[in-house]
All heavy atoms as TSV, in Angstrom:
chain	resi	resn	atom	element	x	y	z
A	1	MET	N	N	16.315	-3.283	7.217
A	1	MET	CA	C	15.140	-3.604	7.977
A	1	MET	C	C	13.971	-3.774	7.015
A	1	MET	O	O	13.848	-3.053	6.035
A	1	MET	CB	C	14.834	-2.478	8.969
A	1	MET	CG	C	13.605	-2.736	9.790
A	1	MET	SD	S	13.094	-1.382	10.884
A	1	MET	CE	C	14.550	-1.139	11.854
A	2	ARG	N	N	13.100	-4.723	7.309
A	2	ARG	CA	C	11.878	-4.914	6.536
A	2	ARG	C	C	10.733	-4.180	7.228
A	2	ARG	O	O	10.558	-4.307	8.436
A	2	ARG	CB	C	11.526	-6.375	6.454
A	2	ARG	CG	C	12.492	-7.180	5.657
A	2	ARG	CD	C	12.030	-8.595	5.628
A	2	ARG	NE	N	12.973	-9.422	4.928
A	2	ARG	CZ	C	12.786	-10.693	4.679
A	2	ARG	NH1	N	11.676	-11.284	5.089
A	2	ARG	NH2	N	13.685	-11.379	4.038
A	3	ILE	N	N	9.963	-3.436	6.425
A	3	ILE	CA	C	8.855	-2.660	6.976
A	3	ILE	C	C	7.606	-2.952	6.152
A	3	ILE	O	O	7.642	-2.909	4.924
A	3	ILE	CB	C	9.168	-1.147	6.959
A	3	ILE	CG1	C	10.395	-0.857	7.810
A	3	ILE	CG2	C	7.968	-0.348	7.433
A	3	ILE	CD1	C	10.889	0.569	7.711
A	4	LEU	N	N	6.499	-3.244	6.861
A	4	LEU	CA	C	5.203	-3.428	6.216
A	4	LEU	C	C	4.321	-2.242	6.574
A	4	LEU	O	O	4.124	-1.945	7.750
A	4	LEU	CB	C	4.538	-4.724	6.693
A	4	LEU	CG	C	3.105	-4.954	6.215
A	4	LEU	CD1	C	3.066	-5.129	4.705
A	4	LEU	CD2	C	2.507	-6.154	6.911
A	5	VAL	N	N	3.805	-1.579	5.548
A	5	VAL	CA	C	2.889	-0.455	5.742
A	5	VAL	C	C	1.525	-0.916	5.244
A	5	VAL	O	O	1.392	-1.346	4.107
A	5	VAL	CB	C	3.350	0.787	4.950
A	5	VAL	CG1	C	2.380	1.930	5.122
A	5	VAL	CG2	C	4.759	1.199	5.352
A	6	THR	N	N	0.514	-0.844	6.105
A	6	THR	CA	C	-0.846	-1.210	5.688
A	6	THR	C	C	-1.694	0.053	5.626
A	6	THR	O	O	-1.554	0.939	6.459
A	6	THR	CB	C	-1.484	-2.212	6.667
A	6	THR	OG1	O	-1.543	-1.634	7.963
A	6	THR	CG2	C	-0.689	-3.500	6.717
A	7	THR	N	N	-2.561	0.110	4.625
A	7	THR	CA	C	-3.358	1.312	4.445
A	7	THR	C	C	-4.687	0.993	3.748
A	7	THR	O	O	-4.727	0.153	2.848
A	7	THR	CB	C	-2.588	2.376	3.636
A	7	THR	OG1	O	-3.386	3.546	3.512
A	7	THR	CG2	C	-2.200	1.876	2.262
A	8	PRO	N	N	-5.760	1.665	4.169
A	8	PRO	CA	C	-7.034	1.474	3.477
A	8	PRO	C	C	-7.120	2.308	2.197
A	8	PRO	O	O	-7.928	2.023	1.332
A	8	PRO	CB	C	-8.064	1.949	4.493
A	8	PRO	CG	C	-7.337	2.951	5.309
A	8	PRO	CD	C	-5.906	2.473	5.368
A	9	LEU	N	N	-6.292	3.336	2.071
A	9	LEU	CA	C	-6.294	4.211	0.886
A	9	LEU	C	C	-4.880	4.337	0.340
A	9	LEU	O	O	-3.925	4.562	1.087
A	9	LEU	CB	C	-6.815	5.605	1.239
A	9	LEU	CG	C	-8.267	5.693	1.660
A	9	LEU	CD1	C	-8.589	7.103	2.126
A	9	LEU	CD2	C	-9.182	5.302	0.520
A	10	TYR	N	N	-4.780	4.201	-0.979
A	10	TYR	CA	C	-3.483	4.324	-1.646
A	10	TYR	C	C	-3.741	4.854	-3.050
A	10	TYR	O	O	-4.736	4.482	-3.677
A	10	TYR	CB	C	-2.788	2.948	-1.698
A	10	TYR	CG	C	-1.415	3.018	-2.274
A	10	TYR	CD1	C	-0.356	3.439	-1.499
A	10	TYR	CD2	C	-1.185	2.689	-3.603
A	10	TYR	CE1	C	0.915	3.526	-2.030
A	10	TYR	CE2	C	0.076	2.779	-4.141
A	10	TYR	CZ	C	1.117	3.192	-3.355
A	10	TYR	OH	O	2.373	3.291	-3.878
A	11	PRO	N	N	-2.877	5.729	-3.562
A	11	PRO	CA	C	-3.115	6.292	-4.897
A	11	PRO	C	C	-3.335	5.214	-5.945
A	11	PRO	O	O	-2.670	4.197	-5.899
A	11	PRO	CB	C	-1.839	7.063	-5.181
A	11	PRO	CG	C	-1.302	7.408	-3.839
A	11	PRO	CD	C	-1.670	6.245	-2.961
A	12	PRO	N	N	-4.305	5.391	-6.794
A	12	PRO	CA	C	-5.009	6.597	-7.200
A	12	PRO	C	C	-6.239	6.940	-6.361
A	12	PRO	O	O	-6.977	7.861	-6.712
A	12	PRO	CB	C	-5.420	6.296	-8.626
A	12	PRO	CG	C	-5.636	4.834	-8.648
A	12	PRO	CD	C	-4.608	4.281	-7.690
A	13	ASP	N	N	-6.495	6.199	-5.261
A	13	ASP	CA	C	-7.615	6.564	-4.389
A	13	ASP	C	C	-7.406	7.968	-3.837
A	13	ASP	O	O	-6.275	8.416	-3.663
A	13	ASP	CB	C	-7.739	5.588	-3.219
A	13	ASP	CG	C	-8.133	4.195	-3.662
A	13	ASP	OD1	O	-8.788	4.081	-4.715
A	13	ASP	OD2	O	-7.787	3.241	-2.958
A	14	LEU	N	N	-8.511	8.630	-3.532
A	14	LEU	CA	C	-8.441	9.966	-2.961
A	14	LEU	C	C	-8.669	9.892	-1.459
A	14	LEU	O	O	-9.466	9.104	-0.985
A	14	LEU	CB	C	-9.494	10.868	-3.598
A	14	LEU	CG	C	-9.380	11.041	-5.117
A	14	LEU	CD1	C	-10.551	11.848	-5.634
A	14	LEU	CD2	C	-8.072	11.685	-5.489
A	15	GLY	N	N	-7.993	10.705	-0.736
A	15	GLY	CA	C	-8.131	10.737	0.714
A	15	GLY	C	C	-6.809	11.128	1.342
A	15	GLY	O	O	-5.749	11.007	0.722
A	16	ASP	N	N	-6.887	11.580	2.573
A	16	ASP	CA	C	-5.692	12.106	3.226
A	16	ASP	C	C	-4.524	11.131	3.337
A	16	ASP	O	O	-3.394	11.507	3.080
A	16	ASP	CB	C	-6.041	12.659	4.610
A	16	ASP	CG	C	-6.844	13.946	4.511
A	16	ASP	OD1	O	-6.702	14.639	3.488
A	16	ASP	OD2	O	-7.599	14.240	5.447
A	17	PRO	N	N	-4.702	9.872	3.727
A	17	PRO	CA	C	-3.516	9.040	3.891
A	17	PRO	C	C	-2.890	8.569	2.576
A	17	PRO	O	O	-1.725	8.173	2.560
A	17	PRO	CB	C	-4.007	7.845	4.708
A	17	PRO	CG	C	-5.452	7.768	4.439
A	17	PRO	CD	C	-5.903	9.186	4.198
A	18	ALA	N	N	-3.613	8.609	1.468
A	18	ALA	CA	C	-3.109	8.043	0.213
A	18	ALA	C	C	-1.780	8.652	-0.244
A	18	ALA	O	O	-0.805	7.925	-0.428
A	18	ALA	CB	C	-4.172	8.147	-0.874
A	19	PRO	N	N	-1.669	9.958	-0.448
A	19	PRO	CA	C	-0.387	10.510	-0.905
A	19	PRO	C	C	0.707	10.403	0.160
A	19	PRO	O	O	1.888	10.257	-0.159
A	19	PRO	CB	C	-0.697	11.968	-1.238
A	19	PRO	CG	C	-1.966	12.288	-0.546
A	19	PRO	CD	C	-2.712	10.991	-0.390
A	20	TYR	N	N	0.314	10.440	1.427
A	20	TYR	CA	C	1.283	10.333	2.511
A	20	TYR	C	C	1.952	8.957	2.497
A	20	TYR	O	O	3.171	8.846	2.627
A	20	TYR	CB	C	0.593	10.577	3.852
A	20	TYR	CG	C	1.482	10.331	5.039
A	20	TYR	CD1	C	2.426	11.276	5.421
A	20	TYR	CD2	C	1.396	9.154	5.768
A	20	TYR	CE1	C	3.258	11.060	6.510
A	20	TYR	CE2	C	2.213	8.919	6.853
A	20	TYR	CZ	C	3.149	9.874	7.223
A	20	TYR	OH	O	3.975	9.640	8.284
A	21	VAL	N	N	1.170	7.904	2.324
A	21	VAL	CA	C	1.713	6.543	2.323
A	21	VAL	C	C	2.649	6.343	1.133
A	21	VAL	O	O	3.705	5.723	1.259
A	21	VAL	CB	C	0.574	5.502	2.314
A	21	VAL	CG1	C	1.109	4.108	2.090
A	21	VAL	CG2	C	-0.207	5.575	3.608
A	22	LYS	N	N	2.284	6.871	-0.017
A	22	LYS	CA	C	3.150	6.751	-1.186
A	22	LYS	C	C	4.480	7.450	-0.945
A	22	LYS	O	O	5.546	6.897	-1.233
A	22	LYS	CB	C	2.462	7.333	-2.425
A	22	LYS	CG	C	3.262	7.129	-3.684
A	22	LYS	CD	C	2.526	7.626	-4.893
A	22	LYS	CE	C	3.372	7.432	-6.138
A	22	LYS	NZ	N	2.722	7.961	-7.319
A	23	GLU	N	N	4.447	8.641	-0.411
A	23	GLU	CA	C	5.685	9.382	-0.123
A	23	GLU	C	C	6.511	8.678	0.952
A	23	GLU	O	O	7.734	8.608	0.869
A	23	GLU	CB	C	5.356	10.810	0.310
A	23	GLU	CG	C	6.564	11.697	0.491
A	23	GLU	CD	C	7.347	11.939	-0.784
A	23	GLU	OE1	O	6.755	11.889	-1.881
A	23	GLU	OE2	O	8.569	12.182	-0.685
A	24	LEU	N	N	5.847	8.141	1.956
A	24	LEU	CA	C	6.537	7.402	3.013
A	24	LEU	C	C	7.262	6.192	2.423
A	24	LEU	O	O	8.424	5.934	2.756
A	24	LEU	CB	C	5.525	6.958	4.071
A	24	LEU	CG	C	6.063	6.202	5.270
A	24	LEU	CD1	C	6.959	7.111	6.103
A	24	LEU	CD2	C	4.916	5.666	6.110
A	25	GLY	N	N	6.607	5.475	1.537
A	25	GLY	CA	C	7.236	4.333	0.882
A	25	GLY	C	C	8.457	4.718	0.082
A	25	GLY	O	O	9.490	4.038	0.124
A	26	LYS	N	N	8.361	5.820	-0.669
A	26	LYS	CA	C	9.509	6.300	-1.458
A	26	LYS	C	C	10.700	6.609	-0.561
A	26	LYS	O	O	11.825	6.208	-0.842
A	26	LYS	CB	C	9.139	7.582	-2.219
A	26	LYS	CG	C	8.311	7.396	-3.432
A	26	LYS	CD	C	8.097	8.750	-4.080
A	26	LYS	CE	C	7.056	8.724	-5.154
A	26	LYS	NZ	N	6.812	10.055	-5.711
A	27	ARG	N	N	10.457	7.347	0.493
A	27	ARG	CA	C	11.558	7.782	1.366
A	27	ARG	C	C	12.176	6.630	2.145
A	27	ARG	O	O	13.390	6.554	2.286
A	27	ARG	CB	C	11.076	8.871	2.311
A	27	ARG	CG	C	10.753	10.150	1.566
A	27	ARG	CD	C	10.298	11.222	2.501
A	27	ARG	NE	N	9.852	12.380	1.750
A	27	ARG	CZ	C	10.070	13.620	2.136
A	27	ARG	NH1	N	10.698	13.869	3.264
A	27	ARG	NH2	N	9.630	14.619	1.406
A	28	LEU	N	N	11.343	5.739	2.662
A	28	LEU	CA	C	11.873	4.626	3.440
A	28	LEU	C	C	12.599	3.605	2.576
A	28	LEU	O	O	13.482	2.897	3.056
A	28	LEU	CB	C	10.753	3.941	4.218
A	28	LEU	CG	C	10.161	4.713	5.392
A	28	LEU	CD1	C	8.988	3.940	5.992
A	28	LEU	CD2	C	11.208	4.970	6.457
A	29	SER	N	N	12.244	3.514	1.299
A	29	SER	CA	C	12.854	2.509	0.426
A	29	SER	C	C	14.331	2.787	0.153
A	29	SER	O	O	15.042	1.907	-0.317
A	29	SER	CB	C	12.095	2.412	-0.899
A	29	SER	OG	O	12.260	3.576	-1.675
A	30	LYS	N	N	14.795	3.966	0.464
A	30	LYS	CA	C	16.221	4.282	0.261
A	30	LYS	C	C	17.109	3.475	1.192
A	30	LYS	O	O	18.227	3.129	0.833
A	30	LYS	CB	C	16.453	5.777	0.461
A	30	LYS	CG	C	15.762	6.626	-0.585
A	30	LYS	CD	C	15.934	8.094	-0.308
A	30	LYS	CE	C	15.148	8.901	-1.335
A	30	LYS	NZ	N	15.163	10.324	-1.047
A	31	ASP	N	N	16.616	3.167	2.389
A	31	ASP	CA	C	17.431	2.468	3.380
A	31	ASP	C	C	16.836	1.144	3.853
A	31	ASP	O	O	17.492	0.430	4.602
A	31	ASP	CB	C	17.638	3.365	4.604
A	31	ASP	CG	C	18.368	4.643	4.265
A	31	ASP	OD1	O	19.299	4.597	3.446
A	31	ASP	OD2	O	17.998	5.698	4.814
A	32	HIS	N	N	15.591	0.824	3.460
A	32	HIS	CA	C	14.910	-0.354	3.986
A	32	HIS	C	C	14.162	-1.084	2.877
A	32	HIS	O	O	13.932	-0.535	1.799
A	32	HIS	CB	C	13.910	0.056	5.080
A	32	HIS	CG	C	14.509	0.873	6.165
A	32	HIS	ND1	N	15.323	0.349	7.126
A	32	HIS	CD2	C	14.428	2.206	6.423
A	32	HIS	CE1	C	15.714	1.305	7.951
A	32	HIS	NE2	N	15.180	2.450	7.537
A	33	ARG	N	N	13.749	-2.322	3.171
A	33	ARG	CA	C	12.896	-3.091	2.255
A	33	ARG	C	C	11.444	-2.848	2.666
A	33	ARG	O	O	11.038	-3.209	3.764
A	33	ARG	CB	C	13.232	-4.568	2.340
A	33	ARG	CG	C	14.615	-4.878	1.782
A	33	ARG	CD	C	14.959	-6.328	1.876
A	33	ARG	NE	N	13.977	-7.123	1.154
A	33	ARG	CZ	C	13.935	-8.439	1.203
A	33	ARG	NH1	N	14.802	-9.104	1.937
A	33	ARG	NH2	N	13.023	-9.100	0.532
A	34	ILE	N	N	10.688	-2.224	1.777
A	34	ILE	CA	C	9.331	-1.789	2.093
A	34	ILE	C	C	8.310	-2.625	1.318
A	34	ILE	O	O	8.461	-2.857	0.128
A	34	ILE	CB	C	9.134	-0.300	1.732
A	34	ILE	CG1	C	10.179	0.566	2.405
A	34	ILE	CG2	C	7.727	0.161	2.062
A	34	ILE	CD1	C	10.138	0.530	3.899
A	35	THR	N	N	7.260	-3.031	2.020
A	35	THR	CA	C	6.095	-3.651	1.410
A	35	THR	C	C	4.881	-2.849	1.852
A	35	THR	O	O	4.728	-2.553	3.032
A	35	THR	CB	C	5.931	-5.116	1.863
A	35	THR	OG1	O	7.106	-5.843	1.500
A	35	THR	CG2	C	4.718	-5.745	1.210
A	36	ILE	N	N	4.053	-2.480	0.883
A	36	ILE	CA	C	2.822	-1.753	1.186
A	36	ILE	C	C	1.650	-2.679	0.886
A	36	ILE	O	O	1.531	-3.204	-0.221
A	36	ILE	CB	C	2.709	-0.460	0.357
A	36	ILE	CG1	C	3.834	0.494	0.732
A	36	ILE	CG2	C	1.345	0.194	0.564
A	36	ILE	CD1	C	3.888	1.763	-0.100
A	37	LEU	N	N	0.804	-2.886	1.884
A	37	LEU	CA	C	-0.420	-3.670	1.744
A	37	LEU	C	C	-1.569	-2.664	1.661
A	37	LEU	O	O	-1.849	-1.960	2.629
A	37	LEU	CB	C	-0.610	-4.603	2.935
A	37	LEU	CG	C	-1.892	-5.408	2.974
A	37	LEU	CD1	C	-1.938	-6.381	1.799
A	37	LEU	CD2	C	-2.000	-6.155	4.286
A	38	ALA	N	N	-2.204	-2.589	0.502
A	38	ALA	CA	C	-3.216	-1.554	0.277
A	38	ALA	C	C	-4.513	-2.164	-0.232
A	38	ALA	O	O	-4.500	-3.097	-1.036
A	38	ALA	CB	C	-2.698	-0.544	-0.743
A	39	PHE	N	N	-5.615	-1.618	0.224
A	39	PHE	CA	C	-6.930	-2.022	-0.252
A	39	PHE	C	C	-7.280	-1.148	-1.452
A	39	PHE	O	O	-7.920	-0.109	-1.335
A	39	PHE	CB	C	-7.977	-1.894	0.848
A	39	PHE	CG	C	-7.768	-2.882	1.952
A	39	PHE	CD1	C	-7.277	-2.479	3.172
A	39	PHE	CD2	C	-8.041	-4.223	1.757
A	39	PHE	CE1	C	-7.077	-3.387	4.196
A	39	PHE	CE2	C	-7.838	-5.147	2.767
A	39	PHE	CZ	C	-7.353	-4.727	3.985
A	40	THR	N	N	-6.814	-1.571	-2.616
A	40	THR	CA	C	-7.024	-0.837	-3.855
A	40	THR	C	C	-6.962	-1.814	-5.016
A	40	THR	O	O	-6.472	-2.934	-4.859
A	40	THR	CB	C	-5.987	0.290	-4.021
A	40	THR	OG1	O	-6.300	1.058	-5.155
A	40	THR	CG2	C	-4.579	-0.264	-4.144
A	41	ARG	N	N	-7.408	-1.412	-6.172
A	41	ARG	CA	C	-7.389	-2.312	-7.333
A	41	ARG	C	C	-6.204	-2.057	-8.239
A	41	ARG	O	O	-5.610	-2.983	-8.767
A	41	ARG	CB	C	-8.673	-2.155	-8.130
A	41	ARG	CG	C	-9.876	-2.674	-7.354
A	41	ARG	CD	C	-11.119	-2.662	-8.162
A	41	ARG	NE	N	-11.005	-3.695	-9.187
A	41	ARG	CZ	C	-11.818	-3.794	-10.202
A	41	ARG	NH1	N	-12.797	-2.945	-10.350
A	41	ARG	NH2	N	-11.672	-4.756	-11.086
A	42	TYR	N	N	-5.849	-0.810	-8.474
A	42	TYR	CA	C	-4.787	-0.463	-9.417
A	42	TYR	C	C	-3.794	0.479	-8.740
A	42	TYR	O	O	-3.827	1.691	-8.962
A	42	TYR	CB	C	-5.374	0.210	-10.660
A	42	TYR	CG	C	-6.434	-0.634	-11.333
A	42	TYR	CD1	C	-7.772	-0.304	-11.252
A	42	TYR	CD2	C	-6.068	-1.782	-12.022
A	42	TYR	CE1	C	-8.744	-1.083	-11.854
A	42	TYR	CE2	C	-7.035	-2.572	-12.632
A	42	TYR	CZ	C	-8.366	-2.217	-12.555
A	42	TYR	OH	O	-9.317	-2.996	-13.146
A	43	PRO	N	N	-2.906	-0.050	-7.910
A	43	PRO	CA	C	-1.994	0.833	-7.171
A	43	PRO	C	C	-0.940	1.469	-8.073
A	43	PRO	O	O	-0.505	0.869	-9.064
A	43	PRO	CB	C	-1.336	-0.125	-6.178
A	43	PRO	CG	C	-1.353	-1.447	-6.873
A	43	PRO	CD	C	-2.654	-1.454	-7.647
A	44	GLU	N	N	-0.571	2.684	-7.732
A	44	GLU	CA	C	0.526	3.346	-8.422
A	44	GLU	C	C	1.827	2.710	-7.954
A	44	GLU	O	O	2.022	2.463	-6.772
A	44	GLU	CB	C	0.522	4.844	-8.116
A	44	GLU	CG	C	-0.686	5.557	-8.677
A	44	GLU	CD	C	-0.688	7.045	-8.363
A	44	GLU	OE1	O	0.293	7.564	-7.794
A	44	GLU	OE2	O	-1.689	7.685	-8.690
A	45	LYS	N	N	2.709	2.451	-8.886
A	45	LYS	CA	C	3.967	1.769	-8.588
A	45	LYS	C	C	5.007	2.738	-8.021
A	45	LYS	O	O	4.996	3.929	-8.323
A	45	LYS	CB	C	4.539	1.116	-9.852
A	45	LYS	CG	C	3.581	0.163	-10.525
A	45	LYS	CD	C	3.286	-1.024	-9.644
A	45	LYS	CE	C	2.359	-1.992	-10.360
A	45	LYS	NZ	N	1.780	-2.966	-9.497
A	46	ILE	N	N	5.892	2.190	-7.200
A	46	ILE	CA	C	7.030	2.924	-6.660
A	46	ILE	C	C	8.245	2.042	-6.874
A	46	ILE	O	O	8.209	0.843	-6.576
A	46	ILE	CB	C	6.880	3.194	-5.146
A	46	ILE	CG1	C	5.593	3.930	-4.838
A	46	ILE	CG2	C	8.076	3.968	-4.621
A	46	ILE	CD1	C	5.324	4.065	-3.349
A	47	ASP	N	N	9.336	2.613	-7.385
A	47	ASP	CA	C	10.558	1.846	-7.585
A	47	ASP	C	C	11.061	1.291	-6.260
A	47	ASP	O	O	11.074	1.994	-5.244
A	47	ASP	CB	C	11.650	2.714	-8.213
A	47	ASP	CG	C	11.316	3.097	-9.643
A	47	ASP	OD1	O	10.527	2.381	-10.288
A	47	ASP	OD2	O	11.850	4.116	-10.122
A	48	HIS	N	N	11.477	0.027	-6.269
A	48	HIS	CA	C	12.077	-0.652	-5.114
A	48	HIS	C	C	11.107	-0.836	-3.948
A	48	HIS	O	O	11.549	-1.003	-2.816
A	48	HIS	CB	C	13.339	0.070	-4.635
A	48	HIS	CG	C	14.290	0.353	-5.735
A	48	HIS	ND1	N	14.979	-0.640	-6.407
A	48	HIS	CD2	C	14.664	1.518	-6.313
A	48	HIS	CE1	C	15.743	-0.083	-7.326
A	48	HIS	NE2	N	15.574	1.214	-7.301
A	49	VAL	N	N	9.805	-0.789	-4.202
A	49	VAL	CA	C	8.800	-1.019	-3.162
A	49	VAL	C	C	7.837	-2.092	-3.666
A	49	VAL	O	O	7.323	-1.997	-4.782
A	49	VAL	CB	C	8.013	0.273	-2.827
A	49	VAL	CG1	C	6.882	-0.015	-1.857
A	49	VAL	CG2	C	8.945	1.330	-2.269
A	50	ARG	N	N	7.617	-3.104	-2.855
A	50	ARG	CA	C	6.659	-4.152	-3.203
A	50	ARG	C	C	5.279	-3.697	-2.749
A	50	ARG	O	O	5.101	-3.307	-1.594
A	50	ARG	CB	C	7.039	-5.448	-2.490
A	50	ARG	CG	C	6.119	-6.582	-2.793
A	50	ARG	CD	C	6.590	-7.838	-2.103
A	50	ARG	NE	N	5.629	-8.900	-2.325
A	50	ARG	CZ	C	5.409	-9.884	-1.500
A	50	ARG	NH1	N	6.104	-9.976	-0.390
A	50	ARG	NH2	N	4.519	-10.791	-1.771
A	51	ILE	N	N	4.311	-3.740	-3.656
A	51	ILE	CA	C	2.951	-3.316	-3.329
A	51	ILE	C	C	2.016	-4.505	-3.513
A	51	ILE	O	O	1.960	-5.107	-4.584
A	51	ILE	CB	C	2.504	-2.135	-4.202
A	51	ILE	CG1	C	3.443	-0.953	-3.984
A	51	ILE	CG2	C	1.061	-1.759	-3.892
A	51	ILE	CD1	C	3.197	0.221	-4.867
A	52	ILE	N	N	1.294	-4.837	-2.460
A	52	ILE	CA	C	0.306	-5.907	-2.502
A	52	ILE	C	C	-1.062	-5.239	-2.468
A	52	ILE	O	O	-1.393	-4.543	-1.516
A	52	ILE	CB	C	0.462	-6.856	-1.303
A	52	ILE	CG1	C	1.858	-7.482	-1.310
A	52	ILE	CG2	C	-0.621	-7.927	-1.332
A	52	ILE	CD1	C	2.178	-8.259	-0.055
A	53	ALA	N	N	-1.827	-5.444	-3.530
A	53	ALA	CA	C	-3.148	-4.817	-3.638
A	53	ALA	C	C	-4.234	-5.846	-3.368
A	53	ALA	O	O	-4.222	-6.936	-3.934
A	53	ALA	CB	C	-3.324	-4.219	-5.025
A	54	ILE	N	N	-5.155	-5.490	-2.502
A	54	ILE	CA	C	-6.316	-6.318	-2.206
A	54	ILE	C	C	-7.550	-5.514	-2.594
A	54	ILE	O	O	-7.744	-4.403	-2.110
A	54	ILE	CB	C	-6.364	-6.707	-0.719
A	54	ILE	CG1	C	-5.122	-7.520	-0.353
A	54	ILE	CG2	C	-7.634	-7.491	-0.418
A	54	ILE	CD1	C	-5.020	-7.862	1.103
A	55	SER	N	N	-8.356	-6.084	-3.458
A	55	SER	CA	C	-9.523	-5.378	-3.950
A	55	SER	C	C	-10.545	-5.133	-2.842
A	55	SER	O	O	-10.812	-6.005	-2.016
A	55	SER	CB	C	-10.185	-6.172	-5.077
A	55	SER	OG	O	-11.355	-5.521	-5.512
A	56	LYS	N	N	-11.129	-3.966	-2.858
A	56	LYS	CA	C	-12.184	-3.614	-1.899
A	56	LYS	C	C	-13.492	-4.328	-2.217
A	56	LYS	O	O	-14.413	-4.308	-1.424
A	56	LYS	CB	C	-12.418	-2.107	-1.910
A	56	LYS	CG	C	-11.277	-1.312	-1.373
A	56	LYS	CD	C	-11.588	0.159	-1.452
A	56	LYS	CE	C	-10.391	0.994	-1.072
A	56	LYS	NZ	N	-10.666	2.417	-1.206
A	57	ARG	N	N	-13.563	-4.973	-3.353
A	57	ARG	CA	C	-14.790	-5.661	-3.744
A	57	ARG	C	C	-15.012	-6.953	-2.971
A	57	ARG	O	O	-16.118	-7.456	-2.926
A	57	ARG	CB	C	-14.774	-5.955	-5.237
A	57	ARG	CG	C	-14.878	-4.702	-6.053
A	57	ARG	CD	C	-14.965	-5.024	-7.507
A	57	ARG	NE	N	-15.144	-3.783	-8.248
A	57	ARG	CZ	C	-15.710	-3.718	-9.424
A	57	ARG	NH1	N	-16.140	-4.813	-10.003
A	57	ARG	NH2	N	-15.835	-2.565	-10.028
A	58	PHE	N	N	-13.948	-7.498	-2.383
A	58	PHE	CA	C	-14.112	-8.692	-1.568
A	58	PHE	C	C	-14.829	-8.328	-0.278
A	58	PHE	O	O	-14.664	-7.233	0.253
A	58	PHE	CB	C	-12.756	-9.310	-1.216
A	58	PHE	CG	C	-12.025	-9.905	-2.380
A	58	PHE	CD1	C	-10.742	-9.496	-2.678
A	58	PHE	CD2	C	-12.601	-10.883	-3.175
A	58	PHE	CE1	C	-10.052	-10.040	-3.738
A	58	PHE	CE2	C	-11.918	-11.439	-4.242
A	58	PHE	CZ	C	-10.640	-11.012	-4.521
A	59	ALA	N	N	-15.602	-9.254	0.247
A	59	ALA	CA	C	-16.255	-9.035	1.536
A	59	ALA	C	C	-15.185	-8.915	2.625
A	59	ALA	O	O	-14.086	-9.453	2.487
A	59	ALA	CB	C	-17.190	-10.196	1.849
A	60	LEU	N	N	-15.492	-8.226	3.698
A	60	LEU	CA	C	-14.533	-7.977	4.756
A	60	LEU	C	C	-13.874	-9.248	5.294
A	60	LEU	O	O	-12.645	-9.284	5.413
A	60	LEU	CB	C	-15.183	-7.182	5.892
A	60	LEU	CG	C	-14.248	-6.825	7.060
A	60	LEU	CD1	C	-13.092	-5.969	6.580
A	60	LEU	CD2	C	-15.035	-6.118	8.145
A	61	PRO	N	N	-14.605	-10.317	5.580
A	61	PRO	CA	C	-13.935	-11.528	6.071
A	61	PRO	C	C	-12.935	-12.103	5.071
A	61	PRO	O	O	-11.891	-12.613	5.445
A	61	PRO	CB	C	-15.082	-12.507	6.316
A	61	PRO	CG	C	-16.281	-11.659	6.487
A	61	PRO	CD	C	-16.053	-10.450	5.622
A	62	VAL	N	N	-13.235	-11.991	3.792
A	62	VAL	CA	C	-12.320	-12.496	2.756
A	62	VAL	C	C	-11.074	-11.628	2.723
A	62	VAL	O	O	-9.955	-12.135	2.620
A	62	VAL	CB	C	-13.011	-12.526	1.371
A	62	VAL	CG1	C	-12.029	-12.925	0.297
A	62	VAL	CG2	C	-14.206	-13.465	1.414
A	63	ARG	N	N	-11.214	-10.302	2.796
A	63	ARG	CA	C	-10.056	-9.405	2.800
A	63	ARG	C	C	-9.143	-9.693	3.972
A	63	ARG	O	O	-7.921	-9.652	3.846
A	63	ARG	CB	C	-10.503	-7.941	2.852
A	63	ARG	CG	C	-11.047	-7.449	1.538
A	63	ARG	CD	C	-11.297	-5.983	1.611
A	63	ARG	NE	N	-12.629	-5.770	2.193
A	63	ARG	CZ	C	-13.111	-4.602	2.533
A	63	ARG	NH1	N	-12.400	-3.526	2.412
A	63	ARG	NH2	N	-14.320	-4.503	3.026
A	64	ILE	N	N	-9.713	-9.977	5.109
A	64	ILE	CA	C	-8.909	-10.260	6.301
A	64	ILE	C	C	-8.126	-11.552	6.133
A	64	ILE	O	O	-6.974	-11.642	6.543
A	64	ILE	CB	C	-9.815	-10.310	7.559
A	64	ILE	CG1	C	-10.360	-8.906	7.832
A	64	ILE	CG2	C	-9.051	-10.844	8.753
A	64	ILE	CD1	C	-11.426	-8.865	8.907
A	65	MET	N	N	-8.731	-12.538	5.486
A	65	MET	CA	C	-8.071	-13.831	5.312
A	65	MET	C	C	-6.978	-13.809	4.254
A	65	MET	O	O	-6.105	-14.640	4.255
A	65	MET	CB	C	-9.102	-14.910	4.959
A	65	MET	CG	C	-10.112	-15.165	6.050
A	65	MET	SD	S	-9.365	-15.623	7.618
A	65	MET	CE	C	-8.789	-17.252	7.204
A	66	LEU	N	N	-7.025	-12.844	3.327
A	66	LEU	CA	C	-6.000	-12.776	2.290
A	66	LEU	C	C	-4.719	-12.322	2.925
A	66	LEU	O	O	-3.664	-12.579	2.636
A	66	LEU	CB	C	-6.413	-11.809	1.169
A	66	LEU	CG	C	-7.577	-12.273	0.323
A	66	LEU	CD1	C	-7.959	-11.190	-0.676
A	66	LEU	CD2	C	-7.242	-13.548	-0.414
């Protein structure tokens, strides 16, 4: 199964959902194809997980269109 996880915070960002999303990606990647869409500049990598990083520096309408 393909799963897309979207998050406003992802490590190395600080905040409650950041470490949770990373751990979720690790665990789900054992049985599924995972893509994480994160609003961050330098995401921490996870083996067998595709991470798409969108910089927070873009204006909101631009981020939505990406």
